[in-house]
C-alpha positions as CSV (number, residue, x, y, z in Angstrom):
1,X,-139.1,35.0,-35.4
2,X,-139.5,36.7,-38.8
3,X,-140.2,40.4,-38.9
4,X,-143.1,41.1,-41.2
5,X,-142.9,44.6,-42.5
6,X,-143.1,46.5,-45.8
7,X,-140.5,48.7,-47.4
8,X,-141.8,52.1,-48.7
9,X,-141.3,50.9,-52.3
10,X,-143.4,47.8,-51.8
11,X,-146.1,49.8,-49.9
12,X,-146.3,52.2,-52.8
13,X,-146.6,49.4,-55.3
14,X,-149.4,47.8,-53.2
15,X,-151.2,51.1,-53.0
16,X,-151.1,51.6,-56.8
17,X,-152.3,48.1,-57.3
18,X,-155.2,48.7,-54.9
19,X,-156.1,51.9,-56.7
20,X,-156.1,50.3,-60.1
21,X,-158.0,47.3,-59.0
22,X,-160.6,49.5,-57.3
23,X,-161.0,51.6,-60.4
24,X,-161.5,48.4,-62.5
25,X,-164.0,47.1,-60.0
26,X,-166.0,50.3,-60.2
27,X,-165.9,50.2,-64.0
28,X,-167.1,46.6,-64.2
29,X,-169.8,47.3,-61.6
30,X,-171.1,50.3,-63.5
31,X,-171.1,48.4,-66.8
32,X,-172.8,45.5,-65.1
33,X,-170.1,43.2,-66.2
34,X,-169.4,39.6,-65.2
35,X,-169.4,38.8,-61.5
36,X,-166.2,36.9,-61.8
37,X,-164.4,40.1,-62.7
38,X,-166.0,41.9,-59.8
39,X,-164.8,39.2,-57.4
40,X,-161.3,39.2,-58.9
41,X,-160.8,43.0,-58.8
42,X,-162.5,43.3,-55.4
43,X,-160.3,40.6,-53.8
44,X,-157.1,42.2,-55.3
45,X,-158.1,45.6,-53.9
46,X,-159.1,44.2,-50.5
47,X,-156.0,42.1,-50.0
48,X,-153.8,45.0,-51.0
49,X,-155.5,47.4,-48.6
50,X,-155.6,44.9,-45.8
51,X,-151.9,44.2,-46.2
52,X,-151.2,48.0,-46.1
53,X,-153.4,48.4,-43.1
54,X,-152.0,45.6,-40.9
55,X,-148.3,45.4,-41.8
56,X,-146.0,48.2,-40.7
57,X,-143.9,50.2,-43.1
58,X,-140.2,50.3,-42.2
59,X,-138.4,53.6,-42.7
60,X,-135.6,53.8,-45.2
């Protein structure tokens, strides 16, 4: 059985990606930009945060 877990470095990168995607989502939303960009940035942020929420982070 494979052990699905994140290293601290990967978790940090995912967190930064989620923050940047969320920021872009909000910028496009406020500017009433294209819906395709809203979906793209929203899905990237959602997948990143769900991954961080449901996969454990291994120490060290």
